[in-house]
C-alpha positions as CSV (number, residue, x, y, z in Angstrom):
1,M,142.6,66.7,59.5
2,L,143.7,64.4,62.2
3,C,140.7,62.9,64.2
4,L,141.6,61.4,67.6
5,D,139.2,59.3,69.6
6,I,140.9,58.8,73.0
7,G,139.3,56.0,74.9
8,N,140.1,54.3,78.3
9,S,142.3,51.7,76.8
10,R,143.1,52.6,73.0
11,T,143.4,55.8,71.1
12,K,141.9,55.6,67.5
13,G,143.2,57.9,65.0
14,G,142.2,58.8,61.5
15,V,143.5,61.2,58.8
16,A,140.4,62.8,57.0
17,E,140.5,64.6,53.7
18,D,137.4,65.8,51.9
19,G,135.2,64.4,54.7
20,E,136.6,60.9,54.3
21,I,139.0,58.8,56.4
22,R,142.1,58.1,54.4
23,A,144.2,56.5,56.8
24,R,143.7,54.8,60.3
25,F,145.9,53.9,63.3
26,Q,145.6,52.9,66.9
27,I,147.9,53.5,69.9
28,D,147.6,52.7,73.6
29,T,146.1,55.3,75.9
30,R,148.5,55.8,78.7
31,R,147.4,58.4,81.5
32,T,151.0,58.8,82.5
33,R,152.3,59.5,78.9
34,A,154.4,62.7,78.6
35,A,153.5,65.2,75.9
36,E,156.9,64.4,74.0
37,D,156.2,60.8,74.1
38,L,152.7,61.3,72.7
39,R,154.3,63.5,70.1
40,A,156.6,60.9,69.0
41,C,154.0,58.2,68.9
42,L,151.7,60.2,66.7
43,A,154.6,61.1,64.4
44,Q,155.4,57.5,64.1
45,A,151.7,56.3,63.7
46,L,151.2,59.0,60.9
47,A,154.4,57.9,59.0
48,E,153.5,54.3,59.2
49,S,150.1,55.3,57.7
50,G,151.6,57.1,55.0
51,Q,150.5,60.5,56.2
52,P,153.4,62.8,57.0
53,A,152.8,65.0,60.2
54,E,153.5,68.2,58.2
55,S,150.3,67.5,56.0
56,I,148.1,67.9,59.2
57,T,146.5,71.3,59.3
58,A,143.7,70.7,61.9
59,V,143.0,68.4,64.9
60,S,139.6,67.2,66.1
61,A,139.5,65.1,69.1
62,C,137.2,63.7,71.8
63,T,138.1,61.8,74.9
64,V,136.6,60.2,78.2
65,V,139.9,60.6,79.8
66,A,139.8,64.4,80.7
67,E,143.2,64.4,82.4
68,L,144.9,63.7,79.1
69,R,143.7,66.9,77.3
70,P,146.6,69.0,78.4
71,T,149.1,66.4,77.2
72,V,147.2,66.1,73.8
73,D,147.1,70.0,73.4
74,Q,151.0,70.1,74.0
75,A,151.7,67.3,71.7
76,C,149.6,68.7,68.8
77,Q,151.1,72.2,69.3
78,A,154.6,70.8,69.1
79,L,153.9,68.3,66.1
80,F,151.4,70.3,63.9
81,A,151.5,73.9,65.3
82,V,147.7,73.9,65.9
83,A,145.4,73.4,68.9
84,P,142.9,70.7,68.8
85,F,139.2,71.2,68.6
86,W,137.6,69.4,71.4
87,L,134.1,67.9,71.0
88,E,132.6,67.9,74.4
89,A,129.1,68.3,76.0
90,G,128.0,71.7,75.2
91,T,129.5,72.0,71.8
92,E,127.2,73.0,69.0
93,T,126.1,69.8,67.2
94,G,122.6,70.3,66.1
95,L,121.5,67.6,68.6
96,T,118.9,68.2,71.2
97,I,120.2,66.4,74.3
98,H,117.4,64.8,76.4
99,Y,119.5,64.2,79.5
100,H,118.5,65.6,82.9
101,Q,122.2,66.9,82.7
102,P,123.2,67.4,79.3
103,A,126.8,68.0,80.5
104,E,127.1,64.5,81.7
105,L,126.9,63.0,78.2
106,G,130.3,61.5,77.2
107,A,132.2,63.1,74.4
108,D,132.6,59.7,72.5
109,R,128.9,59.0,72.6
110,L,128.2,62.6,71.4
111,A,130.7,62.0,68.5
112,A,128.9,58.8,67.7
113,A,125.6,60.5,67.7
114,V,126.8,63.2,65.4
115,G,128.3,60.6,63.0
116,A,125.1,58.7,62.9
117,C,122.9,61.8,62.1
118,G,125.5,62.7,59.3
119,R,125.6,59.2,57.7
120,W,122.1,58.3,58.0
121,P,120.0,61.4,58.1
122,G,116.1,60.9,58.6
123,R,116.7,57.6,60.2
124,D,115.9,56.6,63.8
125,C,119.2,55.1,65.1
126,I,120.6,53.0,68.0
127,V,124.4,53.4,68.1
128,I,126.2,50.7,70.1
129,D,129.9,51.5,70.8
130,C,131.8,48.3,72.0
131,G,134.9,49.2,73.8
132,T,135.9,48.9,77.5
133,A,132.3,49.8,78.0
134,I,129.3,49.0,75.8
135,T,127.5,52.2,75.3
136,F,124.0,52.6,73.7
137,C,122.7,55.9,72.2
138,A,119.0,56.2,70.7
139,I,118.9,59.2,68.4
140,D,115.7,59.9,66.4
141,R,115.2,61.1,63.0
142,E,114.8,64.7,64.1
143,R,118.3,64.7,65.8
144,N,116.9,64.2,69.4
145,Y,119.5,62.3,71.5
146,R,116.8,60.4,73.6
147,G,119.2,58.7,76.0
148,G,120.8,55.3,76.2
149,A,122.6,52.8,78.4
150,I,126.0,51.9,79.7
151,A,127.2,48.3,80.3
152,P,130.6,46.8,81.0
153,G,132.4,45.3,77.9
154,P,133.9,41.7,77.7
155,E,137.5,42.7,78.3
156,L,136.5,44.9,81.3
157,G,134.6,41.9,82.6
158,A,137.6,39.5,82.2
159,R,139.8,41.8,84.2
160,A,137.2,42.1,86.9
161,L,136.8,38.3,87.2
162,H,140.5,37.9,87.3
163,R,141.0,40.7,90.0
164,E,138.1,40.0,92.2
165,T,138.3,36.1,92.3
166,A,141.1,33.8,93.9
167,A,141.4,31.3,91.1
168,L,140.1,32.5,87.7
169,P,142.6,33.3,85.2
170,L,142.8,36.4,82.9
171,V,141.7,35.3,79.4
172,E,141.5,36.7,76.0
173,I,138.0,36.7,74.6
174,G,138.9,36.0,71.0
175,Q,136.3,35.2,68.4
176,A,132.7,33.9,69.1
177,P,133.2,30.9,71.4
178,D,130.7,28.0,71.7
179,A,128.3,28.5,74.6
180,L,129.4,25.1,76.2
181,G,132.8,25.7,77.7
182,R,134.8,22.6,78.8
183,S,137.5,24.3,80.9
184,T,137.6,27.3,83.2
185,A,139.0,29.5,80.4
186,E,136.4,28.4,78.0
187,G,133.6,28.9,80.4
188,I,134.9,32.5,81.1
189,R,135.1,33.3,77.4
190,S,131.6,31.8,76.8
191,G,130.0,33.8,79.6
192,L,131.6,37.1,78.6
193,Y,131.0,36.9,75.0
194,H,127.6,35.5,75.1
195,G,126.8,37.7,78.1
196,A,127.7,40.8,76.1
197,V,125.7,39.6,73.0
198,G,122.7,39.1,75.4
199,T,123.0,42.5,77.0
200,I,123.1,44.1,73.6
201,R,120.0,42.2,72.4
202,E,118.0,42.9,75.5
203,I,118.9,46.6,75.9
204,T,118.4,47.3,72.2
205,A,114.8,45.7,72.5
206,G,114.0,48.1,75.4
207,L,115.5,51.1,73.6
208,K,113.2,50.4,70.6
209,A,110.2,49.9,72.8
210,E,110.7,53.0,75.0
211,A,112.3,55.6,72.5
212,F,110.9,54.6,69.2
213,A,107.5,53.0,70.1
214,G,108.3,49.9,67.8
215,S,109.1,51.9,64.6
216,E,111.9,50.8,62.3
217,V,115.3,51.5,63.7
218,L,118.7,51.1,62.3
219,V,121.0,49.4,64.8
220,V,124.7,50.3,64.2
221,G,127.7,48.8,65.9
222,T,131.0,50.6,66.2
223,G,134.1,50.6,68.4
224,G,136.9,47.9,68.6
225,G,134.8,45.1,69.8
226,A,131.9,45.5,67.4
227,E,133.0,43.3,64.6
228,R,133.7,40.4,66.9
229,L,130.2,40.8,68.6
230,A,128.6,41.1,65.3
231,A,128.7,37.3,65.1
232,G,125.8,37.4,67.5
233,A,123.5,39.1,64.9
234,V,122.8,42.0,67.1
235,F,123.6,44.9,64.7
236,D,122.1,45.9,61.3
237,L,125.6,46.9,60.3
238,V,129.1,47.8,61.7
239,D,130.8,51.1,61.0
240,P,134.2,51.1,62.8
241,D,134.7,54.7,61.8
242,L,131.5,56.3,63.2
243,V,133.2,58.4,66.0
244,L,135.8,59.6,63.6
245,H,133.2,60.8,61.1
246,G,131.4,62.4,64.0
247,L,134.6,64.4,64.8
248,I,134.9,65.4,61.1
249,L,131.3,66.7,61.1
250,A,131.4,68.5,64.6
251,H,134.8,70.2,63.6
252,E,133.2,71.5,60.2
253,Q,130.1,72.7,62.0
254,N,132.0,74.6,64.6
255,Q,134.4,76.5,62.4
256,S,134.3,80.3,62.4
257,P,135.7,82.2,59.4
258,G,139.6,82.9,60.0
259,T,139.6,80.8,63.4
260,P,140.6,77.3,62.6
261,G,139.7,75.0,65.4
262,S,137.4,77.3,67.3
263,A,134.1,76.3,68.6
264,R,130.8,77.9,69.5
265,K,129.3,76.2,72.6
266,R,125.7,75.8,73.5
267,L,124.0,73.4,76.0
268,K,120.8,72.2,74.4
């Protein structure tokens, strides 16, 4: 099964067999990409990962870029002759969503929550997905999605500073910088990196107090920026494949006999 986590900047892919990720790849997310171009990119990425396209018999996907879904559908039909299963708000997951409007919950956050419940059953968890945005999900041991928070990620902050100011350069964040910057670029790196670490630490403390009343909570980092931010000692562990594992579990949970890729939907 091919799993696709289509984010604002990057699309993360994984090939799963027997519930485990056997190969991984990343490609740029482009809103203007044609279906044929995406088909070729997926075929190349799979070949480079040692997984021929003809071996794929199912696709499980989620995206925060809704306008790309028809393109992905067409590419998957052309390359694999299958329609993707889309994890989205309302899909059966076994979670109870404590949102005022459950349909507002992003598909990537839903996938991360499903993955956390599957990998650490019976644990209270806070999942922090570090990408273009830093998203926080609080999921209790009874599979209640209690809520969370959303903050800008360091790369988004870097682009905003460059775009909205007259003289600040666009910088790469890199690995954990010193707090004391001795140039404009170093100062930006320091502010963005340590600002993100501080944001994670503060919001995590608030979620522990408000959602879990101070009980023991597993704090999991995931997403492209998690390993870099882990130097700030803000996670108990980092699982870069958590969303992909959530897509595997959600796909398995929503199969009806004889209808691969079908989904039963229910808002909870």
